[in-house]
ChimeraX commands (.cxc) that place a marker at each C-alpha (Angstrom):
marker #1 position 0.30,-0.07,-0.06 radius 0.5
marker #1 position 1.20,3.72,-0.45 radius 0.5
marker #1 position 1.82,5.49,2.48 radius 0.5
marker #1 position -0.48,8.20,1.73 radius 0.5
marker #1 position -3.34,5.56,1.66 radius 0.5
marker #1 position -2.83,4.42,5.48 radius 0.5
marker #1 position -2.81,7.99,6.56 radius 0.5
marker #1 position -5.68,9.61,8.37 radius 0.5
marker #1 position -7.00,12.67,6.67 radius 0.5
marker #1 position -5.82,15.24,9.14 radius 0.5
marker #1 position -2.31,13.54,8.87 radius 0.5
marker #1 position -2.55,14.06,4.90 radius 0.5
marker #1 position -3.66,17.52,5.14 radius 0.5
marker #1 position -0.91,18.33,7.68 radius 0.5
marker #1 position 1.60,17.02,5.21 radius 0.5
marker #1 position -0.02,19.24,2.23 radius 0.5
marker #1 position 0.56,22.25,4.51 radius 0.5
marker #1 position 4.31,21.42,5.38 radius 0.5
marker #1 position 5.17,20.89,1.79 radius 0.5
marker #1 position 3.40,24.28,0.94 radius 0.5
marker #1 position 5.04,26.09,3.60 radius 0.5
marker #1 position 8.71,24.52,2.63 radius 0.5
marker #1 position 7.90,25.53,-1.00 radius 0.5
marker #1 position 7.24,29.18,-0.02 radius 0.5
marker #1 position 10.72,29.19,1.99 radius 0.5
marker #1 position 12.25,27.88,-0.77 radius 0.5
marker #1 position 11.25,30.52,-2.83 radius 0.5
marker #1 position 12.68,33.07,-0.48 radius 0.5
marker #1 position 15.60,34.37,-2.59 radius 0.5
marker #1 position 19.27,33.98,-1.32 radius 0.5
marker #1 position 19.74,37.71,-1.10 radius 0.5
marker #1 position 16.75,38.36,1.10 radius 0.5
marker #1 position 17.67,35.32,3.43 radius 0.5
marker #1 position 21.29,37.07,4.02 radius 0.5
marker #1 position 19.25,40.52,4.55 radius 0.5
marker #1 position 17.21,39.02,7.37 radius 0.5
marker #1 position 20.24,37.43,8.70 radius 0.5
marker #1 position 22.27,40.97,8.84 radius 0.5
marker #1 position 18.92,42.49,10.35 radius 0.5
marker #1 position 18.76,39.89,12.95 radius 0.5
marker #1 position 22.16,40.09,13.81 radius 0.5
marker #1 position 21.81,43.99,14.31 radius 0.5
marker #1 position 18.45,44.44,15.80 radius 0.5
marker #1 position 18.21,41.25,18.31 radius 0.5
marker #1 position 21.58,39.54,18.60 radius 0.5
marker #1 position 23.08,40.80,22.21 radius 0.5
marker #1 position 26.47,42.01,23.13 radius 0.5
marker #1 position 28.66,38.92,23.81 radius 0.5
marker #1 position 26.11,36.81,22.62 radius 0.5
marker #1 position 28.47,34.54,20.59 radius 0.5
marker #1 position 26.39,31.66,20.00 radius 0.5
marker #1 position 23.77,33.13,18.24 radius 0.5
marker #1 position 26.06,35.49,16.30 radius 0.5
marker #1 position 27.86,32.26,15.14 radius 0.5
marker #1 position 24.33,31.09,13.80 radius 0.5
marker #1 position 23.93,34.62,12.06 radius 0.5
marker #1 position 27.23,34.36,10.23 radius 0.5
marker #1 position 26.97,30.53,9.45 radius 0.5
marker #1 position 23.67,31.24,7.73 radius 0.5
marker #1 position 25.01,34.23,5.87 radius 0.5
marker #1 position 27.88,31.98,4.85 radius 0.5
marker #1 position 25.38,29.04,3.82 radius 0.5
marker #1 position 23.47,31.58,1.43 radius 0.5
marker #1 position 26.12,33.57,-0.01 radius 0.5
marker #1 position 27.32,30.88,-1.96 radius 0.5
marker #1 position 24.14,30.55,-3.66 radius 0.5
marker #1 position 23.91,34.34,-4.93 radius 0.5
marker #1 position 24.07,35.00,-8.55 radius 0.5
marker #1 position 27.09,37.26,-8.86 radius 0.5
marker #1 position 26.75,37.70,-12.54 radius 0.5
marker #1 position 25.28,40.91,-11.83 radius 0.5
marker #1 position 27.45,41.98,-9.35 radius 0.5
marker #1 position 29.00,45.69,-9.74 radius 0.5
marker #1 position 32.38,46.15,-8.44 radius 0.5
marker link #1:1,2 radius 0.2
marker link #1:2,3 radius 0.2
marker link #1:3,4 radius 0.2
marker link #1:4,5 radius 0.2
marker link #1:5,6 radius 0.2
marker link #1:6,7 radius 0.2
marker link #1:7,8 radius 0.2
marker link #1:8,9 radius 0.2
marker link #1:9,10 radius 0.2
marker link #1:10,11 radius 0.2
marker link #1:11,12 radius 0.2
marker link #1:12,13 radius 0.2
marker link #1:13,14 radius 0.2
marker link #1:14,15 radius 0.2
marker link #1:15,16 radius 0.2
marker link #1:16,17 radius 0.2
marker link #1:17,18 radius 0.2
marker link #1:18,19 radius 0.2
marker link #1:19,20 radius 0.2
marker link #1:20,21 radius 0.2
marker link #1:21,22 radius 0.2
marker link #1:22,23 radius 0.2
marker link #1:23,24 radius 0.2
marker link #1:24,25 radius 0.2
marker link #1:25,26 radius 0.2
marker link #1:26,27 radius 0.2
marker link #1:27,28 radius 0.2
marker link #1:28,29 radius 0.2
marker link #1:29,30 radius 0.2
marker link #1:30,31 radius 0.2
marker link #1:31,32 radius 0.2
marker link #1:32,33 radius 0.2
marker link #1:33,34 radius 0.2
marker link #1:34,35 radius 0.2
marker link #1:35,36 radius 0.2
marker link #1:36,37 radius 0.2
marker link #1:37,38 radius 0.2
marker link #1:38,39 radius 0.2
marker link #1:39,40 radius 0.2
marker link #1:40,41 radius 0.2
marker link #1:41,42 radius 0.2
marker link #1:42,43 radius 0.2
marker link #1:43,44 radius 0.2
marker link #1:44,45 radius 0.2
marker link #1:45,46 radius 0.2
marker link #1:46,47 radius 0.2
marker link #1:47,48 radius 0.2
marker link #1:48,49 radius 0.2
marker link #1:49,50 radius 0.2
marker link #1:50,51 radius 0.2
marker link #1:51,52 radius 0.2
marker link #1:52,53 radius 0.2
marker link #1:53,54 radius 0.2
marker link #1:54,55 radius 0.2
marker link #1:55,56 radius 0.2
marker link #1:56,57 radius 0.2
marker link #1:57,58 radius 0.2
marker link #1:58,59 radius 0.2
marker link #1:59,60 radius 0.2
marker link #1:60,61 radius 0.2
marker link #1:61,62 radius 0.2
marker link #1:62,63 radius 0.2
marker link #1:63,64 radius 0.2
marker link #1:64,65 radius 0.2
marker link #1:65,66 radius 0.2
marker link #1:66,67 radius 0.2
marker link #1:67,68 radius 0.2
marker link #1:68,69 radius 0.2
marker link #1:69,70 radius 0.2
marker link #1:70,71 radius 0.2
marker link #1:71,72 radius 0.2
marker link #1:72,73 radius 0.2
marker link #1:73,74 radius 0.2
view
């Protein structure tokens, strides 16, 4: 049997909801993700909170590789 046939209706609805949410997250451009990291770092990370700052910088490094740099103006 297919896994969806053994799921309840509520579970199937939750699965499709999560899939739609993931599609929305995947559609966010890398530039905006990097912008959000910098804004979060500037506005919400307290001075001396190195763990949260490291997470922000790791997120920036993760998404900086996905930027299309063909349109950069140096």
